[in-house]
Residue frames as a rotation matrix with the C-alpha (Angstrom) as fourth column:
MET 1
-0.674 0.712 -0.195 -182.44
0.531 0.284 -0.798 -232.37
-0.513 -0.642 -0.570 50.69
GLU 2
-0.376 0.644 0.666 -185.72
0.763 -0.193 0.617 -231.46
0.526 0.740 -0.419 49.00
LYS 3
-0.923 0.104 0.371 -187.24
-0.226 -0.926 -0.301 -228.06
0.312 -0.362 0.878 49.75
ALA 4
-0.663 0.745 -0.073 -190.40
0.426 0.295 -0.855 -227.98
-0.616 -0.598 -0.513 51.82
TRP 5
-0.639 0.566 0.520 -193.69
0.488 -0.224 0.844 -227.35
0.594 0.793 -0.133 50.03
PHE 6
-0.861 0.362 -0.356 -196.20
0.075 -0.602 -0.795 -224.73
-0.502 -0.711 0.492 51.10
VAL 7
-0.058 0.876 0.479 -199.83
0.974 -0.054 0.218 -223.97
0.217 0.479 -0.850 50.47
TYR 8
-0.857 -0.280 -0.432 -200.48
0.374 -0.916 -0.149 -220.25
-0.354 -0.289 0.889 50.10
ILE 9
0.295 0.933 0.207 -203.32
0.930 -0.230 -0.287 -217.79
-0.220 0.277 -0.935 49.58
VAL 10
-0.883 -0.469 -0.009 -203.01
0.451 -0.853 0.262 -214.54
-0.131 0.227 0.965 47.69
LYS 11
0.166 0.900 -0.403 -205.54
0.527 -0.426 -0.735 -211.74
-0.833 -0.090 -0.545 47.51
CYS 12
-0.321 -0.229 0.919 -206.04
0.945 -0.147 0.293 -210.38
0.068 0.962 0.264 44.02
ARG 13
-0.991 -0.120 0.064 -206.59
0.121 -0.992 0.016 -206.74
0.062 0.023 0.998 43.11
ASP 14
-0.380 0.922 0.076 -210.34
-0.391 -0.235 0.890 -207.41
0.838 0.308 0.450 42.75
GLY 15
-0.131 0.276 0.952 -210.47
-0.991 -0.056 -0.121 -208.94
0.020 -0.960 0.281 46.25
LYS 16
0.805 0.411 -0.427 -210.75
-0.444 0.896 0.025 -212.55
0.393 0.170 0.904 45.10
LEU 17
0.258 -0.695 0.671 -208.66
-0.761 0.282 0.584 -215.18
-0.595 -0.661 -0.457 46.87
TYR 18
0.578 -0.182 -0.796 -206.46
-0.557 0.624 -0.547 -217.70
0.596 0.760 0.259 45.08
THR 19
0.570 -0.366 0.735 -205.02
-0.554 0.490 0.674 -220.80
-0.607 -0.791 0.076 46.76
GLY 20
0.701 -0.403 -0.588 -201.96
-0.424 0.428 -0.798 -222.57
0.573 0.809 0.129 45.37
ILE 21
0.855 -0.512 0.083 -198.86
0.238 0.530 0.814 -224.55
-0.461 -0.676 0.575 46.30
SER 22
0.702 -0.712 0.021 -195.15
-0.272 -0.295 -0.916 -223.95
0.658 0.637 -0.401 45.80
ASN 23
0.557 -0.617 -0.556 -191.75
0.828 0.463 0.316 -224.82
0.063 -0.636 0.769 47.20
ASP 24
-0.720 -0.679 -0.145 -190.71
0.687 -0.726 -0.010 -221.16
-0.098 -0.107 0.989 46.75
VAL 25
0.206 0.956 -0.208 -193.66
0.915 -0.263 -0.307 -218.95
-0.348 -0.127 -0.929 47.69
ASP 26
0.101 -0.206 -0.973 -191.90
0.021 -0.978 0.209 -215.61
-0.995 -0.041 -0.095 47.10
LYS 27
-0.876 -0.470 -0.110 -190.88
-0.129 0.008 0.992 -216.65
-0.465 0.883 -0.067 43.59
ARG 28
-0.573 0.737 0.358 -194.39
0.820 0.510 0.260 -217.93
0.009 0.443 -0.897 42.86
VAL 29
0.345 0.689 -0.638 -196.05
0.661 -0.660 -0.356 -214.71
-0.666 -0.299 -0.683 44.06
SER 30
-0.327 -0.569 -0.754 -193.60
-0.230 -0.726 0.648 -212.78
-0.916 0.386 0.107 41.89
LYS 31
-0.949 0.025 0.315 -194.72
0.295 0.427 0.855 -214.85
-0.113 0.904 -0.413 38.88
HIS 32
-0.030 0.999 -0.023 -198.37
0.977 0.025 -0.210 -214.12
-0.209 -0.028 -0.978 39.70
ASN 33
0.364 0.156 -0.918 -197.51
0.286 -0.957 -0.049 -210.41
-0.886 -0.245 -0.393 39.79
LYS 34
-0.663 -0.576 -0.478 -195.98
-0.342 -0.334 0.878 -210.63
-0.666 0.746 0.025 36.31
GLY 35
0.220 0.859 -0.462 -199.14
-0.908 0.007 -0.419 -212.21
-0.357 0.512 0.782 34.90
LYS 36
-0.163 -0.397 -0.903 -197.41
-0.738 0.657 -0.155 -215.58
0.655 0.642 -0.400 34.49
GLY 37
-0.657 -0.129 0.743 -198.61
-0.709 0.441 -0.550 -217.44
-0.257 -0.888 -0.381 37.58
CYS 38
-0.726 0.519 0.452 -201.84
0.525 0.842 -0.122 -219.05
-0.444 0.148 -0.884 36.40
ARG 39
-0.558 0.576 0.597 -204.97
0.566 -0.263 0.782 -218.28
0.607 0.774 -0.179 34.40
PHE 40
0.369 0.782 -0.502 -206.94
0.903 -0.173 0.394 -217.18
0.221 -0.599 -0.770 37.49
THR 41
0.348 -0.289 -0.892 -204.48
0.542 -0.714 0.443 -214.43
-0.765 -0.637 -0.092 38.49
LYS 42
-0.336 -0.595 0.731 -203.34
0.933 -0.103 0.345 -213.49
-0.130 0.797 0.589 34.96
TYR 43
-0.297 0.307 0.904 -205.73
0.412 -0.813 0.411 -210.52
0.862 0.494 0.115 34.74
ARG 44
0.776 0.618 -0.125 -206.17
0.336 -0.237 0.912 -209.97
0.533 -0.750 -0.392 38.48
TYR 45
-0.012 -0.832 -0.554 -202.67
0.999 0.007 -0.032 -208.94
0.030 -0.554 0.832 39.48
PRO 46
-0.484 -0.873 0.051 -201.14
-0.525 0.243 -0.815 -207.40
0.700 -0.422 -0.577 41.44
VAL 47
0.569 0.562 -0.600 -201.69
0.163 0.639 0.752 -210.01
0.806 -0.526 0.272 44.12
ARG 48
-0.069 -0.553 0.831 -200.65
-0.845 -0.410 -0.343 -209.88
0.530 -0.726 -0.438 47.76
LEU 49
-0.419 -0.162 -0.893 -199.60
0.203 0.943 -0.266 -212.87
0.885 -0.292 -0.362 49.83
ILE 50
0.047 0.506 0.861 -201.91
-0.795 -0.502 0.339 -213.13
0.604 -0.701 0.379 52.83
TYR 51
0.617 0.158 0.771 -201.29
-0.667 0.624 0.407 -216.68
-0.417 -0.765 0.490 54.06
SER 52
0.093 -0.523 -0.847 -198.78
-0.641 0.620 -0.453 -219.51
0.762 0.585 -0.278 53.79
GLU 53
0.617 0.156 0.772 -198.51
-0.709 0.536 0.459 -222.82
-0.342 -0.830 0.441 55.59
GLU 54
-0.447 -0.834 -0.324 -195.64
-0.891 0.446 0.081 -225.30
0.077 0.325 -0.943 55.43
CYS 55
0.652 0.756 0.065 -196.83
-0.754 0.655 -0.054 -228.77
-0.083 -0.014 0.996 54.46
GLY 56
0.093 -0.702 0.706 -193.59
-0.320 0.650 0.689 -230.69
-0.943 -0.290 -0.164 53.96
THR 57
-0.643 -0.337 0.688 -194.11
0.420 0.596 0.684 -232.77
-0.641 0.729 -0.242 50.83
LYS 58
-0.902 0.318 -0.291 -195.71
-0.424 -0.534 0.732 -231.81
0.077 0.784 0.616 47.53
SER 59
-0.565 0.700 -0.436 -198.36
0.363 0.686 0.631 -234.47
0.741 0.199 -0.642 48.08
SER 60
-0.280 0.464 -0.841 -199.40
0.944 -0.024 -0.328 -233.13
-0.172 -0.886 -0.431 51.48
ALA 61
-0.781 -0.013 -0.624 -199.38
-0.010 -0.999 0.034 -229.56
-0.624 0.033 0.781 50.14
ARG 62
-0.847 0.486 -0.213 -201.68
-0.250 -0.011 0.968 -230.62
0.469 0.874 0.131 47.27
LYS 63
-0.363 0.729 -0.580 -204.08
0.768 0.586 0.257 -232.32
0.528 -0.352 -0.773 49.70
ARG 64
-0.380 0.174 -0.909 -204.17
0.708 -0.578 -0.407 -229.24
-0.596 -0.798 0.096 51.93
GLU 65
-0.943 0.031 -0.332 -204.66
-0.226 -0.790 0.569 -227.00
-0.244 0.612 0.752 48.88
LEU 66
-0.643 0.740 -0.196 -207.70
0.129 0.357 0.925 -229.02
0.755 0.570 -0.325 47.82
GLU 67
-0.241 0.528 -0.814 -209.07
0.967 0.202 -0.154 -228.87
0.083 -0.825 -0.559 51.37
ILE 68
-0.562 -0.040 -0.826 -208.68
0.344 -0.920 -0.189 -225.08
-0.752 -0.390 0.531 51.54
GLN 69
-0.968 0.209 -0.136 -210.12
-0.213 -0.412 0.886 -224.60
0.130 0.887 0.443 48.05
GLY 70
-0.432 0.846 -0.314 -213.27
0.577 0.526 0.624 -226.32
0.693 0.088 -0.715 49.33
PHE 71
-0.511 0.201 -0.836 -213.67
0.747 -0.377 -0.547 -223.75
-0.425 -0.904 0.042 52.11
LYS 72
0.619 0.678 0.396 -216.14
0.759 -0.646 -0.080 -220.90
0.202 0.350 -0.915 51.77
ARG 73
0.084 -0.597 0.798 -214.57
0.239 -0.765 -0.597 -217.45
0.967 0.241 0.078 51.63
SER 74
0.611 0.217 0.762 -215.53
-0.598 -0.505 0.623 -216.77
0.519 -0.836 -0.179 55.25
LYS 75
0.956 -0.280 0.082 -213.70
0.163 0.746 0.646 -219.90
-0.242 -0.604 0.759 56.42
LYS 76
0.314 -0.878 0.362 -210.61
0.805 0.044 -0.592 -218.94
0.503 0.477 0.720 54.38
LEU 77
0.167 -0.215 0.962 -210.61
-0.194 -0.964 -0.181 -215.52
0.967 -0.156 -0.202 56.03
GLU 78
0.901 0.157 0.404 -210.86
-0.425 0.145 0.893 -217.17
0.081 -0.977 0.197 59.46
LEU 79
0.748 -0.664 0.016 -207.85
0.664 0.748 0.013 -219.35
-0.021 0.001 1.000 58.59
ILE 80
0.169 -0.695 0.698 -205.85
0.500 -0.550 -0.669 -216.27
0.850 0.462 0.255 57.64
LYS 81
0.668 0.169 0.725 -206.44
-0.397 -0.743 0.539 -214.56
0.630 -0.647 -0.429 61.01
């Protein structure tokens, strides 16, 4: 059976928020913290996981990621609460 996919938000050391998807969030956050996650977090680590949401399939996780990325920071912070 395929692993479930998640959308997640990490808070970078400079306070910026990054939204991504993964089927292994802990492993992905670990990569971000080694400077190997993505260009956005490469120079902003360490990062801290502040939100994750199970989406089921990769496709639905990608759609939710794009939706969240369109949110203003204040709306992302509301989601996290």
